[in-house]
C-alpha positions in Angstrom: -37.6 17.2 -15.8 -37.6 20.8 -16.9 -35.2 21.7 -14.1 -32.9 18.9 -15.3 -33.0 20.1 -19.0 -32.2 23.7 -18.0 -29.4 22.4 -15.8 -27.9 20.3 -18.6 -28.0 23.2 -20.9 -26.2 25.4 -18.4 -23.6 22.7 -17.9 -22.8 22.5 -21.6 -22.5 26.3 -21.7 -20.2 26.4 -18.7 -18.0 23.6 -20.1 -17.8 25.2 -23.6 -16.7 28.5 -22.1 -14.2 27.1 -19.7 -12.7 24.9 -22.4 -11.8 28.1 -24.4 -10.1 29.8 -21.4 -8.4 26.7 -20.0 -9.2 27.9 -16.4 -10.9 24.7 -15.4 -10.4 21.3 -13.8 -12.0 17.9 -14.6 -11.3 14.8 -12.6 -13.1 11.8 -11.1 -12.9 8.0 -11.0 -14.4 4.8 -12.3 -15.2 2.0 -9.9 -16.4 -1.6 -10.4 -18.2 -2.8 -7.3 -19.5 -6.4 -6.9 -21.8 -7.2 -4.0 -23.0 -10.5 -2.7 -25.9 -10.3 -0.2 -27.3 -13.1 1.9 -30.2 -11.7 3.9 -31.2 -13.1 7.2 -34.6 -13.9 5.8 -35.7 -14.2 2.1 -36.9 -10.9 0.8 -40.7 -10.8 -0.1 -41.3 -11.6 -3.7 -37.9 -13.1 -4.4 -37.1 -16.7 -5.3 -33.7 -16.9 -3.7 -31.8 -15.7 -0.6 -28.5 -15.3 -2.5 -28.6 -11.9 -4.2 -25.9 -10.0 -6.2 -25.4 -6.6 -7.8 -22.6 -5.4 -10.0 -22.2 -1.6 -10.2 -20.0 0.4 -12.6 -19.7 3.7 -10.9 -18.4 6.8 -12.6 -17.9 10.2 -11.0 -17.1 13.5 -12.8 -16.0 16.6 -10.8 -15.8 19.8 -12.8 -14.6 23.3 -11.6 -14.5 26.5 -13.7 -12.6 29.4 -12.2 -14.5 32.2 -13.8 -12.5 34.9 -12.0 -10.3 35.3 -8.9 -13.5 35.5 -6.8 -16.0 33.2 -8.5 -15.9 29.4 -9.0 -18.6 27.3 -10.7 -18.7 23.6 -9.6 -20.7 20.8 -11.1 -20.2 17.2 -9.9 -22.2 14.1 -10.8 -22.2 10.3 -10.2 -23.4 7.7 -12.7 -24.0 4.1 -11.8 -24.9 1.2 -14.0 -26.5 -1.5 -11.8 -27.1 -5.1 -12.8 -27.6 -8.4 -11.0 -30.1 -10.7 -9.4 -31.1 -8.1 -6.7 -32.4 -5.8 -9.5 -34.2 -8.7 -11.0 -35.7 -10.1 -7.8 -36.3 -6.8 -6.1 -37.8 -4.3 -8.7 -38.5 -1.6 -6.1 -34.7 -1.2 -5.7 -34.6 1.2 -8.6 -37.1 3.5 -6.9 -35.0 3.4 -3.8 -31.9 4.4 -5.7 -33.7 7.1 -7.9 -34.4 9.5 -5.0 -33.5 13.1 -4.6 -34.3 14.8 -1.2 -33.2 18.2 -2.4 -35.3 21.2 -3.4 -34.6 20.4 -7.1 -34.9 16.8 -8.4 -31.5 16.2 -10.1 -31.7 12.4 -9.9 -32.9 10.5 -13.0 -32.7 7.1 -14.8 -31.7 7.9 -18.4 -31.9 4.3 -19.6 -33.0 1.0 -18.2 -33.6 -2.6 -19.2 -35.5 -5.6 -17.8 -32.9 -6.4 -15.1 -30.6 -3.3 -15.1 -30.7 0.4 -15.1 -28.4 3.5 -15.3 -28.8 6.0 -12.5 -27.4 9.6 -12.7 -27.5 12.4 -10.1 -26.0 15.8 -9.8 -25.0 15.9 -6.1 -22.9 19.2 -6.4 -23.9 22.2 -8.4 -23.0 25.6 -6.9 -21.4 29.0 -7.4 -18.8 30.0 -4.9 -17.9 33.7 -4.3 -14.9 34.7 -2.1 -13.7 38.2 -1.3 -11.5 39.0 1.7 -12.9 37.3 4.8 -16.3 36.6 3.1 -17.3 33.4 1.3 -20.8 32.8 -0.2 -21.9 29.5 -1.8 -25.2 29.1 -3.6 -26.6 25.8 -4.9 -26.3 22.1 -4.1 -23.3 21.7 -1.8 -21.9 19.7 1.1 -22.4 21.5 4.4 -20.2 19.4 6.6 -20.5 20.3 10.3 -19.6 16.9 11.6 -16.5 16.4 13.7 -16.6 12.7 14.6 -15.7 10.0 12.1 -18.7 7.7 12.5 -21.7 9.5 14.0 -22.3 13.2 13.6 -25.1 14.8 15.6 -23.9 18.3 14.5 -24.2 17.3 10.8 -27.8 18.5 10.6 -27.8 19.1 6.8 -26.0 16.2 5.2 -26.3 13.1 7.5 -24.9 9.9 6.1 -24.7 6.2 7.0 -21.4 4.7 8.0 -22.4 1.6 6.0 -22.5 3.5 2.8 -18.8 3.2 2.3 -18.8 3.5 -1.5 -20.1 7.2 -1.4 -17.0 9.0 -0.2 -18.2 12.5 -1.2 -21.4 12.2 0.9 -24.7 13.8 -0.1 -25.3 17.6 -0.6 -28.1 20.0 0.2 -29.7 22.8 -1.8 -28.8 25.9 0.2 -27.1 29.3 0.4 -24.1 29.3 2.8 -22.6 32.6 4.0 -19.2 32.4 5.9 -17.2 35.1 7.5 -13.7 34.3 8.8 -13.2 36.2 12.0 -9.6 35.0 12.4 -7.0 32.4 11.5 -8.9 29.7 13.5 -12.4 31.2 13.9 -15.3 31.7 11.6 -19.1 32.3 11.6 -21.5 30.9 9.1 -25.2 30.9 8.3 -26.9 28.3 6.1 -30.4 28.5 4.7 -31.7 25.3 3.1 -34.4 25.6 0.5 -37.7 23.7 0.7 -41.3 23.8 -0.4 -42.6 23.8 3.2 -41.3 25.0 6.5 -40.7 21.3 7.6 -38.4 21.0 4.6 -36.4 24.2 5.2 -33.7 25.1 7.6 -31.9 28.2 8.9 -29.0 27.5 11.2 -25.8 29.3 12.3 -22.5 27.9 13.4 -19.5 29.6 15.1 -16.1 28.0 15.2 -13.2 29.1 17.5 -10.0 27.7 19.2 -9.1 27.7 22.9 -6.7 25.7 25.0 -5.4 23.9 21.9 -8.9 22.7 21.1 -11.3 23.5 18.3 -14.8 24.3 19.3 -18.1 24.9 17.5 -21.5 26.2 18.6 -24.7 25.9 16.5 -28.3 26.9 16.8 -31.3 27.5 14.5 -34.2 25.7 12.9 -34.1 22.5 11.0 -37.4 21.2 9.5 -39.9 20.7 12.4 -37.3 21.3 15.1 -35.2 24.0 16.8 -31.7 22.8 17.2 -28.9 23.7 19.7 -25.6 22.0 19.5 -21.9 22.0 20.3 -18.7 20.1 19.3 -15.0 19.9 20.0 -11.8 18.4 18.6 -8.5 18.1 20.3 -6.1 15.6 21.8 -5.1 14.0 25.1 -1.5 12.8 25.2 -1.4 12.5 21.5 -4.8 10.7 21.2 -7.5 12.4 19.2 -10.5 13.4 21.3 -13.7 14.6 19.7 -17.3 15.1 20.6 -20.7 16.4 19.4 -24.0 17.0 21.0 -27.3 18.3 19.5 -30.6 18.9 21.2 -33.8 18.9 19.1 -37.0 20.5 20.3 -40.3 20.8 18.2 -41.1 24.2 16.9 -44.9 23.6 17.2 -46.7 22.4 20.2 -48.9 20.1 18.2 -46.0 18.8 16.1 -45.5 15.0 15.6 -41.8 15.6 16.2 -40.4 14.8 19.6 -37.7 16.2 21.8 -34.3 14.4 21.5 -30.7 14.8 22.5 -28.1 13.0 20.4 -24.4 12.9 21.4 -21.3 11.1 20.3 -17.8 11.0 21.7 -14.7 9.4 20.0 -11.1 8.8 20.6 -8.4 7.6 18.1 -4.6 7.0 18.3 -1.9 6.1 15.9 1.0 4.1 17.4 4.6 4.4 16.2 4.2 1.1 14.3 1.4 2.8 12.3 -1.3 0.7 14.0 -4.4 2.9 14.2 -7.2 2.4 16.7 -10.5 4.3 17.0 -13.5 4.0 19.3 -16.8 5.9 19.6 -20.0 6.0 21.7 -23.4 7.2 20.5 -26.3 8.2 22.7 -29.9 8.8 21.5 -32.3 10.0 24.2 -35.2 8.8 22.1 -33.6 5.5 21.2 -35.1 2.1 22.1 -33.9 0.3 25.2 -35.0 -3.1 24.1 -35.0 -4.7 20.6 -34.3 -1.8 18.3 -35.4 -3.5 15.0 -36.1 -1.7 11.8 -32.7 -1.2 10.1 -32.9 -2.1 6.4 -29.7 -1.3 4.4 -31.6 -1.5 1.1 -34.4 0.9 2.1 -32.9 3.2 4.7 -32.1 6.3 2.7 -33.4 9.4 4.5 -31.0 9.5 7.4 -31.0 12.5 9.7 -28.8 13.7 12.6 -31.8 13.1 14.9 -32.0 9.4 14.0 -28.4 8.1 13.6 -29.4 4.9 15.4 -32.5 3.2 16.5 -30.9 2.2 19.8 -30.4 4.4 22.8 -26.7 3.5 22.9 -24.2 2.3 20.2 -20.6 1.4 20.6 -18.0 1.5 17.8 -14.5 0.1 17.5 -11.9 0.0 14.7 -8.3 -0.9 14.2 -6.3 -0.7 11.0 -2.7 -1.4 10.0 -0.7 -0.7 6.8 1.2 -4.0 6.3 3.3 -2.2 3.7 2.9 1.0 1.6 0.7 -1.0 -0.9 -1.4 -3.2 1.4 -3.7 -2.2 4.3 -6.0 -4.0 6.6 -8.8 -2.9 8.8 -11.4 -4.3 11.3 -14.4 -2.5 12.6 -17.4 -3.3 14.7 -20.6 -1.8 16.2 -22.5 -3.2 19.1 -26.0 -2.4 20.3 -25.6 -3.1 24.1 -29.4 -2.9 24.7 -30.4 -5.8 22.4 -27.1 -7.5 21.9 -27.0 -7.3 18.1 -23.7 -6.4 16.4 -21.9 -5.6 13.2 -18.4 -6.8 12.1 -16.6 -5.3 9.1 -13.2 -6.7 7.9 -11.5 -4.9 5.0 -8.4 -5.3 2.8 -7.1 -2.8 0.3 -4.2 -3.1 -2.2 -2.7 -0.5 -4.5 -2.2 -2.3 -7.8 -0.8 0.8 -9.6 -0.8 4.5 -9.5 -4.5 5.6 -9.0 -5.6 1.9 -9.2 -6.9 0.2 -6.0 -8.4 -3.1 -5.2 -10.5 -3.4 -2.1 -12.5 -6.2 -0.5 -14.8 -5.8 2.6 -17.6 -7.4 4.4 -20.6 -6.1 6.3 -21.6 -8.9 8.6 -24.6 -8.5 10.9 -25.7 -10.7 13.8 -28.3 -10.7 16.5 -31.7 -12.2 17.4 -34.9 -11.5 15.6 -36.2 -8.0 16.0 -32.9 -6.6 17.1 -31.2 -3.7 15.3 -28.7 -5.8 13.3 -30.2 -9.3 13.7 -32.6 -9.1 10.6 -30.1 -7.9 8.0 -27.8 -10.7 7.1 -24.3 -10.7 5.5 -22.8 -8.7 2.6 -19.5 -9.1 0.8 -18.0 -6.6 -1.5 -15.1 -6.4 -4.0 -14.2 -3.1 -5.6 -11.7 -2.0 -8.3 -11.2 1.8 -8.4 -9.3 3.9 -11.0 -9.0 7.6 -10.3 -8.1 10.2 -12.9 
């Protein structure tokens, strides 16, 4: 809490100073998200299988350009959650109010019997740029992923494809040093803060271009593992072609961690009619060959690049089409070929006005008991979003 109080004080000071000089930006959005959830089996301790939540989600993005070289950034998300899920599943608040960073910047400022307000600062950093150098200190997004669904190279800020309402993705508490060696090449080093060695990381990445492709090489230490990885992005006859691979090996001989190789390859193409198709394959050397089991959308929070899926293989497919400039449709699916479970996600979006969008989507999971997707159930969402 003392860290939070100090941070709020600094935020007020920054905002006051920037308001006088007018060298600042403030934007964000407000979203209304309704969710209906019908779990495959009734959740323990609940009286019904039909659960709902209503979330009013506000985001504030603040930038203060203190000079030509230094920028201060503070971004936060605030969510007011209500509904029968909060009433029937009291542990849900503890799941939401988590912060895996070095500083705990997540808190619940106010709550009621069946509702609560959750706030978190997921960006808070200083950025210094001079010539070919760029240094960023604080909570930030370190995005090393190339693919659009599964990112084995994204060892700092892994995210779940199913968390569609968090476009910004999580951040990490770190210092990031980048040096641009050319127009299409750069080297960077990231040190993630932590209280123990298994919570820290020190990893480097080098990007370069050859043969009309963008490549990256990475190596270092992430938590209990040494990591070595590579990725590429280019095209074949106009179709996007991307890939990532990362190998994890324990730093200590007596570590409970295990060796693993995680790789993903994807391809996507946009036809002249604007029809877009996208496919991807994920491989986990340590994934289960039989019933994968264990996936819980309500409780799975601490995702890592080493555990993007419980299965050894996963297949993804998507197609989308803009019916007109205001109305778009999309269908996506994921299949676990080992246990036969699968996910289906239809989505519709409509632009009601400038910066005002209505979206409906479903997350429908199917499979036998004990399979990766068979024990989840079905979720339906409706969202209204206004950006400012």
